[in-house]
Each structure stands twice: as C-alpha cells, then as structure tokens.
C-alpha positions as CSV (number, residue, x, y, z in Angstrom):
1,M,99.0,34.4,58.2
2,S,99.0,33.2,61.8
3,Q,98.5,35.7,65.0
4,H,102.2,35.3,66.0
5,A,103.2,36.0,62.4
6,R,100.6,39.0,62.7
7,T,102.5,40.3,65.8
8,L,105.4,41.0,63.9
9,S,103.4,43.5,61.1
10,R,102.7,45.6,64.2
11,R,106.2,47.7,63.8
12,D,105.2,48.3,60.1
13,V,103.0,52.0,60.5
14,L,105.0,55.3,62.0
15,R,102.5,57.1,63.2
16,A,104.0,60.1,64.9
17,A,102.3,62.5,63.4
18,A,98.6,61.2,63.9
19,V,99.5,61.0,67.7
20,A,100.9,64.2,67.9
21,A,97.5,65.4,66.4
22,A,95.0,63.4,68.1
23,A,97.0,64.5,71.7
24,A,96.3,67.7,70.8
25,A,93.4,67.7,70.0
26,A,92.7,65.9,73.3
27,G,94.5,68.1,75.4
28,S,91.3,71.0,74.3
29,L,88.9,68.1,75.4
30,A,90.1,67.4,78.6
31,A,87.1,67.7,80.5
32,C,85.2,65.5,77.5
33,G,85.1,62.2,78.7
34,K,82.7,59.8,78.3
35,N,81.9,59.3,82.3
36,D,81.4,61.0,84.8
37,D,83.8,61.7,87.5
38,Q,83.1,58.7,89.2
39,G,82.2,56.5,86.7
40,A,80.1,53.2,88.1
41,D,76.3,52.7,87.7
42,P,73.8,53.0,91.0
43,N,74.6,49.7,91.7
44,G,77.8,50.3,92.3
45,V,79.4,48.4,89.4
46,V,81.9,49.5,86.8
47,T,81.6,48.8,83.2
48,L,85.0,48.7,81.6
49,D,85.0,48.9,77.6
50,L,88.6,47.0,76.6
51,W,89.7,47.5,73.0
52,H,92.2,45.0,72.6
53,G,92.6,44.1,69.2
54,Q,93.4,40.4,69.3
55,V,92.5,37.9,66.5
56,D,92.4,34.4,66.4
57,T,94.3,32.4,69.1
58,G,94.8,35.5,71.0
59,K,91.0,36.8,70.9
60,A,90.7,33.2,72.6
61,A,93.2,33.9,75.2
62,I,91.9,37.5,75.8
63,D,88.1,36.4,75.9
64,A,89.0,33.8,78.3
65,L,90.5,35.9,80.7
66,I,88.0,38.4,80.6
67,T,85.3,35.7,81.7
68,A,87.1,34.7,84.4
69,F,88.3,38.2,85.9
70,N,84.2,39.4,85.3
71,A,83.4,35.8,87.6
72,A,85.4,36.8,90.3
73,H,85.1,40.6,90.6
74,P,81.3,41.2,90.6
75,K,81.7,44.8,90.9
76,I,83.5,45.2,87.6
77,K,82.4,44.2,84.1
78,V,84.8,44.2,81.1
79,V,83.5,44.4,77.9
80,G,86.1,42.8,75.5
81,G,84.9,44.1,72.2
82,G,88.3,44.9,71.1
83,G,87.1,48.5,69.4
84,G,86.1,46.5,66.2
85,V,89.9,47.0,64.7
86,T,93.1,44.8,65.1
87,A,95.9,45.4,67.2
88,D,97.9,46.7,64.3
89,S,95.2,49.8,63.6
90,M,94.5,50.5,67.2
91,L,96.1,53.9,67.2
92,Q,94.3,55.2,64.6
93,K,91.2,54.1,66.5
94,V,92.6,55.5,69.8
95,T,93.6,58.6,68.5
96,A,90.6,59.4,66.7
97,G,88.4,58.5,69.6
98,L,90.6,60.8,71.7
99,A,90.3,63.8,69.2
100,A,86.2,63.1,69.3
101,G,86.4,62.9,73.5
102,S,85.0,59.0,73.0
103,Y,87.6,56.3,74.0
104,P,88.3,53.0,75.7
105,D,88.9,52.4,79.5
106,I,91.7,50.1,78.3
107,A,93.4,49.5,74.9
108,Y,96.4,47.7,73.6
109,I,98.6,49.7,72.7
110,F,102.4,48.9,70.9
111,G,105.5,50.0,73.1
112,S,106.8,52.5,70.5
113,D,103.6,54.9,70.7
114,L,102.9,55.0,74.0
115,A,105.6,58.0,74.7
116,S,103.9,59.8,71.9
117,L,100.0,58.7,73.3
118,T,100.8,60.3,76.8
119,K,100.9,63.7,75.5
120,S,96.9,63.5,76.0
121,P,95.9,64.3,79.3
122,K,93.5,61.5,79.2
123,I,96.0,58.6,79.6
124,A,96.3,57.7,82.9
125,D,99.2,57.9,85.4
126,L,99.7,54.2,87.2
127,T,102.8,55.4,89.1
128,G,102.9,53.4,92.4
129,Q,99.9,51.2,91.1
130,L,101.9,48.4,89.8
131,K,104.4,45.7,91.0
132,I,106.7,47.3,88.3
133,D,109.6,45.7,89.9
134,D,108.7,42.6,89.3
135,Y,108.8,42.7,85.4
136,W,111.5,41.7,83.4
137,P,113.5,44.9,83.0
138,A,112.4,45.4,79.2
139,A,109.0,45.6,80.1
140,K,109.4,47.7,83.2
141,D,111.7,50.6,80.6
142,A,108.9,49.8,78.0
143,V,105.8,51.1,80.2
144,S,108.1,54.1,82.0
145,V,107.7,57.5,80.3
146,K,109.9,60.2,81.9
147,G,110.5,58.6,84.9
148,K,106.6,57.8,85.5
149,V,104.8,54.6,85.1
150,R,102.1,54.9,81.9
151,A,100.8,51.4,81.2
152,A,101.4,48.0,82.3
153,P,102.6,45.4,80.1
154,A,101.2,43.2,77.6
155,L,103.1,41.6,75.9
156,L,106.9,40.7,75.8
157,D,108.7,39.2,73.2
158,S,112.5,38.9,72.4
159,L,114.7,39.0,69.1
160,C,116.9,35.4,68.6
161,V,118.1,33.8,65.4
162,V,116.1,30.7,64.3
163,W,118.5,28.4,61.9
164,N,117.2,25.6,59.4
165,K,119.0,22.5,60.2
166,K,118.3,20.6,57.0
167,L,119.9,23.4,55.2
168,F,122.8,23.6,57.5
169,A,123.1,19.7,57.4
170,A,123.3,19.9,53.5
171,A,125.6,23.0,53.5
172,G,128.3,20.9,56.0
173,V,128.0,23.9,57.8
174,P,128.3,23.2,61.5
175,A,125.3,24.8,64.0
176,P,125.7,28.1,65.6
177,K,126.2,28.5,68.9
178,P,125.9,31.0,71.7
179,G,128.6,33.6,71.5
180,W,128.8,33.9,67.8
181,T,130.2,37.0,65.8
182,W,128.5,39.2,63.2
183,D,131.7,38.2,61.5
184,D,130.6,34.4,62.1
185,F,127.0,35.4,60.7
186,T,127.8,37.0,57.6
187,A,130.6,34.0,56.8
188,L,127.9,31.2,57.2
189,S,125.3,33.4,55.6
190,K,127.8,33.0,52.6
191,Q,128.9,29.6,52.9
192,L,124.4,28.9,53.1
193,T,123.8,30.7,50.0
194,N,122.9,28.8,47.0
195,P,122.0,30.1,44.0
196,A,121.3,28.1,41.8
197,K,118.7,26.5,44.1
198,G,117.4,29.8,45.3
199,I,118.8,29.6,48.8
200,F,119.6,32.3,50.8
201,G,122.0,32.5,53.7
202,T,119.5,35.0,55.8
203,G,117.1,37.9,55.2
204,W,116.2,41.6,55.9
205,P,113.1,43.5,55.7
206,G,113.8,46.3,53.0
207,V,110.9,48.6,52.7
208,G,112.3,50.8,56.0
209,D,109.7,50.6,58.0
210,E,110.0,49.7,62.2
211,D,110.3,46.0,61.3
212,T,113.5,46.8,59.3
213,V,115.1,49.3,61.8
214,W,114.2,47.4,65.4
215,R,116.9,44.9,64.4
216,I,119.8,46.8,64.0
217,W,119.4,48.5,67.7
218,P,121.1,45.5,69.2
219,M,124.2,45.9,67.0
220,I,124.0,49.4,67.7
221,W,124.0,48.9,71.6
222,D,126.9,46.5,71.5
223,L,129.0,48.5,69.8
224,G,128.2,51.2,72.6
225,G,126.1,53.3,71.1
226,D,122.2,54.1,71.5
227,V,119.1,55.7,69.7
228,V,120.0,58.9,71.5
229,S,122.6,60.7,73.4
230,G,122.7,60.7,77.4
231,D,120.8,64.1,77.0
232,G,118.3,63.5,74.1
233,K,119.3,66.2,72.2
234,K,121.2,64.1,69.7
235,V,121.4,60.4,68.1
236,G,123.6,58.2,69.7
237,F,124.5,56.1,66.5
238,D,126.8,58.5,64.9
239,Q,130.2,56.8,65.4
240,V,129.1,53.5,65.5
241,G,126.1,53.1,62.9
242,E,128.3,53.0,60.1
243,K,129.9,49.7,61.0
244,A,126.1,48.4,61.5
245,L,125.2,49.0,58.0
246,Q,128.7,47.7,56.7
247,T,127.8,44.4,58.2
248,L,124.2,44.9,56.0
249,D,126.1,45.5,53.2
250,R,128.4,42.5,53.3
251,L,125.9,40.6,53.5
252,R,124.6,42.3,50.4
253,T,127.6,42.3,47.9
254,D,128.4,38.4,49.3
255,K,124.4,37.9,47.7
256,S,123.6,35.6,50.4
257,L,120.9,38.4,51.7
258,Y,117.4,38.0,50.8
259,V,115.6,41.6,51.2
260,D,112.1,41.7,51.5
261,P,110.5,44.4,49.3
262,K,106.7,44.6,51.4
263,P,105.8,45.9,54.3
264,G,105.3,43.3,57.1
265,S,107.8,40.5,56.6
266,E,105.4,38.0,55.4
267,Q,107.7,37.3,52.4
268,L,110.6,36.9,54.1
269,Y,109.0,34.3,56.5
270,Q,107.4,32.6,53.7
271,V,110.7,32.2,52.4
272,F,112.1,30.6,55.6
273,L,109.2,28.5,55.8
274,G,109.4,27.3,52.5
275,G,112.9,25.9,53.3
276,R,115.3,28.9,51.3
277,M,116.5,30.8,53.8
278,A,119.0,29.6,56.0
279,M,118.6,31.7,59.1
280,V,116.5,34.8,60.3
281,A,116.3,37.0,63.2
282,T,112.4,36.4,64.0
283,G,110.8,36.4,67.7
284,P,108.7,33.4,69.7
285,W,105.5,34.4,67.8
286,Q,107.2,32.6,65.3
287,L,107.4,29.1,66.6
288,P,104.0,27.9,66.4
289,E,104.4,28.6,62.3
290,L,107.5,26.6,62.0
291,N,106.0,23.5,63.8
292,D,103.0,23.6,61.8
293,N,105.2,23.7,58.8
294,K,107.5,21.2,59.9
295,I,110.5,22.8,60.1
296,D,113.4,21.2,62.0
297,Y,114.8,24.2,63.6
298,G,117.3,25.5,66.6
299,V,117.4,28.9,68.3
300,V,120.1,30.9,69.0
301,P,120.9,34.2,70.7
302,L,121.5,37.1,68.3
303,P,125.6,37.2,67.2
304,S,127.5,40.2,68.1
305,Y,130.5,42.1,68.0
306,S,131.9,41.9,71.6
307,G,131.1,38.4,72.4
308,K,128.7,39.7,75.1
309,P,124.9,39.0,74.4
310,V,122.5,41.6,73.8
311,T,119.1,41.8,72.1
312,I,116.0,44.1,71.7
313,S,112.6,43.2,73.5
314,G,109.7,45.2,71.8
315,P,106.9,44.8,74.4
316,D,103.5,45.8,74.0
317,T,101.2,47.4,76.6
318,W,97.7,48.0,78.7
319,T,97.2,51.6,78.6
320,V,94.6,53.2,80.6
321,F,92.3,55.9,80.1
322,D,90.7,58.4,82.1
323,N,87.2,58.5,82.3
324,G,86.3,58.7,86.0
325,K,88.2,57.8,89.4
326,A,86.3,54.6,89.4
327,K,87.1,53.9,85.9
328,V,90.7,54.0,86.2
329,Q,90.9,52.3,89.4
330,A,89.1,49.3,87.8
331,A,90.8,49.1,84.9
332,T,94.0,49.2,87.1
333,E,93.0,46.5,88.9
334,F,92.3,44.4,85.6
335,V,95.5,44.9,84.4
336,K,97.2,44.0,87.4
337,W,95.5,40.8,87.7
338,L,96.3,40.1,84.2
339,A,100.2,40.1,85.4
340,E,99.7,37.8,88.0
341,P,101.2,34.2,87.4
342,A,98.1,32.2,87.4
343,Q,96.4,34.7,84.9
344,D,99.9,35.7,82.7
345,I,100.7,32.0,82.2
346,Q,97.2,31.5,80.3
347,W,98.3,34.6,78.1
348,D,101.5,33.6,77.4
349,T,100.7,30.2,76.7
350,K,97.8,30.8,74.4
351,G,98.3,34.2,73.5
352,G,101.8,34.2,72.4
353,S,103.7,36.0,75.0
354,L,107.2,35.4,76.8
355,P,106.2,35.8,81.5
356,I,106.0,39.3,82.1
357,T,107.7,37.7,85.3
358,K,110.5,36.0,86.3
359,A,107.8,34.3,89.2
360,T,105.7,33.4,85.6
361,A,108.8,31.6,84.2
362,D,109.3,29.8,87.1
363,L,105.9,28.2,87.4
364,P,105.9,24.5,86.3
365,A,103.3,25.0,84.0
366,W,105.4,27.4,81.6
367,K,108.4,25.1,82.2
368,K,106.2,22.4,80.8
369,H,105.2,24.6,77.7
370,S,108.8,25.6,77.3
371,S,110.0,22.2,76.9
372,E,107.2,21.4,74.4
373,T,108.5,24.1,72.4
374,T,112.0,24.2,70.6
375,G,114.0,27.0,71.3
376,L,111.5,29.1,73.4
377,D,113.9,29.0,76.4
378,V,116.3,30.6,74.2
379,F,114.0,33.6,73.9
380,V,113.7,33.5,78.0
381,Q,117.2,33.6,78.5
382,A,117.8,36.8,75.8
383,L,115.4,38.5,78.5
384,D,118.1,39.1,80.6
385,T,119.8,41.2,78.1
386,A,117.0,42.7,76.1
387,K,116.7,46.6,76.0
388,V,114.0,48.5,74.8
389,R,113.7,51.8,72.5
390,P,113.6,54.7,74.4
391,T,110.0,55.8,75.2
392,I,109.9,59.2,73.9
393,P,108.1,60.8,71.3
394,Q,110.3,61.6,68.9
395,Y,111.0,57.6,68.1
396,P,108.9,57.5,65.2
397,Q,110.9,59.9,63.1
398,I,113.8,58.7,64.3
399,S,113.2,55.3,63.1
400,Q,111.7,56.4,60.1
401,H,114.7,58.6,58.7
402,L,117.2,55.6,59.9
403,G,114.6,53.1,58.3
404,Q,115.3,54.6,54.7
405,A,119.0,54.7,55.8
406,I,119.3,50.7,56.1
407,A,116.8,50.6,52.9
408,A,119.2,52.5,51.1
409,V,121.8,50.1,51.7
410,L,120.2,47.0,51.2
411,L,119.1,48.1,48.0
412,G,122.4,49.6,47.4
413,K,121.7,52.8,46.3
414,Q,123.5,54.8,49.5
415,S,127.1,53.5,51.2
416,P,126.7,52.5,54.7
417,A,129.0,56.0,55.6
418,D,126.7,58.3,53.4
419,A,123.2,56.8,54.5
420,V,124.1,57.3,58.1
421,K,125.5,60.6,57.6
422,Q,122.2,61.8,56.1
423,A,119.9,59.5,58.8
424,V,122.2,61.4,61.7
425,D,121.5,64.6,60.6
426,Q,117.6,64.2,59.9
427,C,117.3,62.8,63.2
428,N,119.2,65.8,65.0
429,Q,116.9,68.2,63.4
430,V,114.2,66.2,65.2
431,L,115.8,65.8,68.5
432,A,116.7,69.7,68.0
433,V,113.0,70.7,68.1
434,P,111.3,71.3,71.6
435,N,109.3,68.4,72.6
C-alpha cells in the first residue's frame, strides 16, 4: 500500500473523546511547556521538533525540504524526527504529549481533528501571520476555527470519480462527462456491473468510519443541506439526508455496489486496481498506484443532483504548538516557507498534495507535472467548487452517528428514512451540549 493510498486511511478513526481528554489535561498544564519563554539556545539558534508522520515518498519529500530550510536559515534548526509514528497515529501521540506536558513544536494534524485540538491553550494562534488569502478557499477554511487561523495548510486534495476505460469499452458504455447526475451514475453502475465476471459498477466504504462519511457531504451540500445549521444548534442534513442515502440504497438494490467491509478502504481500491470495478470516487493520492498498475483510466468531476459542480476537500495541517515565543516565531516562519510556490511545488510533486495556492498551480513545473499525470488537472479544477467539513469540535461525533446510518443502509439493515432520522436525533443531542 503506497503512501498515497495510506493518505485516505487517515479518515478511519474518530477520536473526539481522546482529544477532549487531552485538551483538558493540557489546560491544567498550560505552564508546563518543555522550553523557556524564549526557546533559543545561547547562540540564538532555535531548534524545532517536527512530528510529520510521513513515510516513503512523503518522508523523502519533507526531509529534503527540511534540509533546504535549515541551510537557508542558520538561526533555525528543524529536526524532523516525525515523533516515531505515522500520520494516522499522530493525534494519539500529540494528545498524550499534551497531557504529559511534552509536545512538538509543529505536528502534521488532520484537518478534521484541528478544532478539537484547539481546546488546548498550547495550540498557537497564527491569525495575521500567514498569507491566508493566497490559499485555495478549501485550505483557508480548513485552518480557520471560530474566525481565527489555528494552523497552516499541509496537504490539499479533492474528490472526483476515476473510471476504468477498458471496462466501459467492454460494456459498450459511453464515457462519463462533466455535468452528469447521480441518476446517470446509478444507471451507469448498473450497466457496468457483471456478476458473472465479478465486476461491480462502483464501490463505497461500509464500516461507518470517516471514509464512509466524507463522500456523502458533496451530495448533501448539492441538495442544499449542510453538516450543521447556520446557528450550529442542529444538523443541516435533516431535510436532504434521506435523498442522498436513497441513491446509495438504489446502488445496493441494483447489486452494482461493492461495499468494503474493512477500515481503510484498501479492499475497495484493490478491487478497482484489479480491474473489477468500473468507477470509484477517490482523490489524487490514488493516481500513482493507477499508473503503477497500468490501469487505463479517466477522471471526471463528481456527479450532482443540480447539474452544478461540487466536491469536498479534506486538507491536513501543520499545527504549531506554543513552546515559547522564539519557537512559535520560528515555527511560523517554517510553515510559511513551506507554502511558498518554490517549496510547495516540491511537496506537491513528490509528496502527493495538490497545490496549496493558485500561484503554485500556475508554475510551469506544476503544469508539466500535471500534463504527465492523467486526470490530475481535473482534481485541481475541482478545488474551485470544493468545500470542507466544519472545523467544530463536535464533528467527529456527528461523523460517527452518520457513518453508522450510512453503513446500515449499505448493508440493507435500515431504510434511508429510518437511518437518517436516527442519525439526526443522535447528532442533535450532541449539538445540544454546550461546547
């Protein structure tokens, strides 16, 4: 499983309770940082402990950038030990460190975890320190909590549909095109399904984790709903959630849907890579594996109900921790430097991210990279209509309840109406608790 495939498994674990507990513990230890108020050594050099959690190509990319930064900034030394864990386990490592009063200066934190983590007073406030308006809107929204900038974007993606050209040709089905609808998608999935050959039209993660849930939000947004209401006191999908789940139920009853029974979606993608699935919603991290497996594929935007494009982005962040004024300033300088086009392009082409800013996307180096990778430009274009999950502490619990509802429909255990009603009631109870 490549680094790009592993990127998706980051959405598997819902961790609200752990974050809240660690944040509370950190609050009582607010004065127990591991450095003094300044953080520089007698020679004026500030050493930064970076927990990046990257492996394989991602690790090579960030290590090279660290080396370049240190060479150009003699008064700052970034040590990228990574915290001894992968990005998937970073939150547990960080929350344990906050509770113990020993934590990094910078850590790679998934965007869906940021709001809960900012309950700790040891998460630095970067408002006014970053060129936030240079970011794609999805990246800007993902690092903003309660109107303040609480991190810097680390990785940017979007969700589109990848389709197998060979299977479409064998079924005599025309290629999907931008502007298609969910009715088109379900009809095509049925046409492309071939039980005799073990071929499915499409697939969906079925364990009820965040990977199951985040794919449903573009459908809900497109229908005029949202994760939560404008006042944040109740869910925003009570009126439209049933229709979105009816689409999944139709795929299920048509027997055109492969439901992955295991966390991480690895089996889902292995079915696609094995030439037994015609279409799959995925992100740009999957493209290297498609090329490695010599899949003749195309990429098209997500279908919609309205005919208007909409998708989701799940940005990750570089979160800065307060270990003294000098360290915060140095860490802020480092994450700002990473977002500059000259560095961003290296991370994007080698680490698997989409450009953090449009300025990077306009670079000749990115355009060359994009032209050499089929469909990559579609994922970048999708950023124009990409939205993100709300940066609220209750999100993991909302995801957990909705995930259970989606899984129940996928497995035929509940009707869309009953599943949504139960999820809405559970989520509204979560939102009713003051936070």
